[in-house]
C-alpha positions as CSV (number, residue, x, y, z in Angstrom):
1,M,21.2,33.9,22.6
2,P,18.7,31.0,23.0
3,A,18.2,28.6,20.1
4,P,15.0,29.0,18.2
5,S,12.4,26.5,19.2
6,E,11.6,23.8,16.7
7,S,8.3,23.8,14.9
8,P,6.0,20.8,15.4
9,E,6.8,19.8,11.8
10,S,10.5,19.8,12.3
11,S,10.4,18.0,15.6
12,R,8.0,15.2,14.6
13,R,9.7,11.8,14.0
14,A,9.2,10.4,10.5
15,L,6.6,7.8,10.3
16,R,8.1,4.3,10.1
17,V,6.6,2.4,7.2
18,G,6.7,-1.2,6.3
19,V,5.9,-2.2,2.8
20,L,4.6,-5.6,1.5
21,A,5.1,-6.3,-2.2
22,S,5.0,-9.2,-4.6
23,G,6.2,-8.0,-8.0
24,Q,7.8,-5.1,-9.8
25,G,7.5,-2.6,-6.9
26,T,6.6,0.5,-8.8
27,N,4.4,1.7,-6.0
28,L,7.3,1.0,-3.6
29,Q,9.5,3.1,-5.9
30,A,6.9,5.9,-5.8
31,L,7.2,5.9,-2.0
32,L,10.9,5.9,-2.1
33,D,11.0,8.8,-4.5
34,T,8.5,11.0,-2.7
35,V,8.1,10.5,1.0
36,H,11.0,8.3,2.1
37,G,13.5,10.3,4.1
38,R,10.9,13.1,4.4
39,E,7.5,12.7,6.0
40,A,8.1,9.0,6.4
41,T,10.9,6.4,6.3
42,V,10.5,3.0,4.6
43,V,12.2,0.8,7.2
44,A,11.2,-2.7,5.9
45,L,10.1,-4.5,2.8
46,A,8.5,-8.0,3.2
47,C,8.0,-9.9,0.0
48,D,6.4,-13.3,-0.7
49,K,8.3,-14.0,-4.0
50,P,12.1,-14.5,-4.2
51,G,13.6,-12.6,-7.0
52,A,10.9,-9.9,-7.2
53,R,12.0,-6.6,-8.6
54,A,10.7,-4.9,-5.5
55,L,13.5,-6.5,-3.5
56,E,16.1,-4.8,-5.7
57,R,14.4,-1.4,-5.4
58,A,14.4,-1.7,-1.6
59,A,18.0,-2.8,-1.4
60,G,19.1,0.0,-3.7
61,A,17.6,2.5,-1.2
62,G,19.2,0.7,1.8
63,V,15.8,-0.6,3.0
64,P,16.0,-3.9,5.0
65,T,14.3,-6.8,3.2
66,R,13.1,-10.2,4.0
67,V,11.4,-12.9,1.8
68,F,8.6,-15.1,3.2
69,P,8.1,-17.8,0.6
70,R,4.8,-19.6,0.8
71,G,6.4,-23.0,0.9
72,E,8.4,-22.3,4.0
73,H,5.4,-22.0,6.3
74,T,2.9,-24.6,7.2
75,T,-0.1,-22.3,6.9
76,R,-0.9,-18.8,5.7
77,E,-1.5,-17.8,9.3
78,D,2.0,-19.0,10.3
79,R,3.5,-16.9,7.5
80,D,1.5,-13.8,8.3
81,A,2.5,-14.1,12.0
82,A,6.1,-14.3,10.9
83,I,5.8,-11.3,8.7
84,A,4.0,-9.3,11.4
85,A,6.7,-10.2,14.0
86,W,9.5,-9.1,11.7
87,L,7.8,-5.8,11.0
88,Q,7.3,-5.2,14.7
89,E,11.0,-5.9,15.2
90,Q,11.6,-3.0,12.7
91,D,9.3,-0.8,14.8
92,V,6.9,-0.4,11.8
93,E,4.0,2.0,12.5
94,L,2.1,1.8,9.2
95,V,1.9,-1.1,6.8
96,V,1.5,-0.3,3.1
97,L,0.5,-3.0,0.6
98,A,2.2,-2.0,-2.7
99,G,1.3,-4.7,-5.2
100,Y,1.1,-7.4,-2.6
101,M,-0.9,-10.3,-4.1
102,A,-1.6,-12.5,-1.1
103,I,-4.7,-12.0,1.0
104,L,-3.8,-11.2,4.6
105,T,-5.2,-13.4,7.3
106,P,-6.8,-12.1,10.5
107,V,-3.6,-12.9,12.3
108,F,-1.8,-10.1,10.5
109,I,-4.7,-7.7,10.4
110,A,-5.1,-8.0,14.2
111,A,-1.4,-7.2,14.7
112,Y,-1.8,-3.9,12.7
113,A,-5.5,-3.2,13.0
114,G,-6.3,0.2,11.5
115,R,-2.7,0.7,10.3
116,I,-2.7,-1.2,7.0
117,V,-3.4,0.6,3.7
118,N,-3.8,-0.8,0.2
119,V,-4.0,0.7,-3.2
120,H,-6.6,-0.8,-5.6
121,P,-7.1,-0.1,-9.3
122,S,-10.8,0.5,-9.2
123,L,-13.4,2.9,-7.7
124,L,-14.3,0.8,-4.8
125,P,-16.8,-0.7,-3.9
126,A,-17.0,-1.5,-7.6
127,F,-14.7,-4.3,-8.9
128,P,-13.0,-5.6,-5.7
129,G,-10.6,-8.5,-5.7
130,I,-8.3,-9.7,-8.4
131,R,-8.6,-8.7,-12.1
132,A,-10.2,-5.4,-11.1
133,I,-9.2,-3.7,-14.3
134,E,-10.3,-6.7,-16.4
135,Q,-13.6,-6.7,-14.6
136,A,-14.2,-3.0,-15.3
137,V,-13.2,-3.4,-19.0
138,E,-15.5,-6.4,-19.5
139,H,-18.3,-4.5,-17.8
140,G,-17.9,-1.7,-20.4
141,V,-17.3,1.2,-18.0
142,E,-15.8,4.5,-19.3
143,V,-14.8,5.9,-15.9
144,F,-11.9,4.1,-14.2
145,G,-10.1,5.0,-11.0
146,V,-7.8,4.2,-8.1
147,T,-8.7,3.8,-4.4
148,V,-6.5,3.8,-1.3
149,H,-8.3,2.1,1.6
150,L,-7.8,0.6,5.0
151,V,-7.5,-3.2,5.0
152,D,-9.9,-5.2,7.1
153,D,-10.9,-8.9,7.2
154,G,-12.8,-8.6,3.9
155,V,-11.5,-8.4,0.3
156,D,-11.2,-4.7,-0.5
157,T,-14.0,-3.8,2.0
158,G,-12.1,-1.5,4.3
159,A,-12.9,2.2,4.7
160,I,-11.9,4.4,1.7
161,L,-9.2,6.9,2.4
162,L,-8.5,8.5,-1.1
163,Q,-10.0,8.1,-4.6
164,D,-9.5,9.6,-8.0
165,A,-11.0,8.8,-11.4
166,L,-10.5,9.4,-15.1
167,R,-12.6,8.8,-18.1
168,I,-11.2,6.5,-20.8
169,P,-13.7,6.5,-23.7
170,G,-13.9,3.8,-26.3
171,R,-12.9,0.2,-25.6
172,P,-9.5,0.4,-24.0
173,T,-7.6,-2.8,-23.3
174,P,-6.7,-3.7,-19.7
175,E,-3.1,-2.9,-20.5
176,Q,-4.1,0.6,-21.6
177,V,-6.2,1.2,-18.5
178,H,-3.4,-0.1,-16.3
179,D,-0.9,2.3,-17.9
180,A,-3.3,5.2,-17.4
181,L,-4.0,4.4,-13.8
182,R,-0.4,3.8,-12.7
183,P,0.5,7.5,-12.3
184,M,-2.6,7.9,-10.2
185,E,-1.5,5.1,-7.9
186,H,1.9,6.6,-7.6
187,R,0.3,9.9,-6.6
188,L,-2.4,8.7,-4.2
189,L,-0.4,6.2,-2.2
190,P,2.3,8.6,-1.1
191,E,-0.3,11.2,-0.3
192,A,-2.0,8.7,2.0
193,V,1.4,8.1,3.7
194,R,1.9,11.9,4.1
195,L,-1.5,12.3,5.7
196,A,-0.8,9.4,8.0
197,A,2.5,11.0,9.0
198,R,0.6,14.2,9.9
199,G,-2.1,12.3,11.8
200,E,-4.6,13.5,9.2
201,L,-5.6,10.2,7.5
202,R,-9.3,9.9,7.8
203,P,-11.8,7.6,6.0
204,V,-14.0,9.4,3.4
205,R,-16.3,6.5,3.1
206,D,-16.9,3.4,5.3
207,L,-17.9,0.5,3.2
208,T,-19.1,-1.5,6.2
209,S,-21.8,1.1,7.1
């Protein structure tokens, strides 16, 4: 009796994901808890800060890690080239920025053009860059949100992939907004990876047009 043929879903190789992180690694943990070992496999974690909690989370899941401290490279470009080379050694197909606080140089972006996604705590194009939540609070908005977008040479200017929003009336503190948005980040980032694994990740808005 012939064996049943495999479905496209069962025969597709899991997407190989490399994560860049700088701190606690809660978004990394969300990936490990949801898509790792399923639609995708987190095969590498690169970190710019020795002792970051993200390194412990990755090690606990058996994910190879490497630290690229700023002081060990002559320039940012040299460090980014080293990170890209290491990720390529791990056969990384998609790079996910999960709380990575350094701005990537064109050297890295060229190596993974169109294959780098970032999660940002605002409804881009509003409030790009650092202190996004603080900017929104200071501006007095009531609608906050999270954006997953492609990374390009600008600061949070890449095409938008996923967004969601929630209303927080009154005058919340940045800490309260951050706590409210974190579950949204932990939902949207894995969803973007799932879509990428299925070849269905498409921009919903191009900020460059």
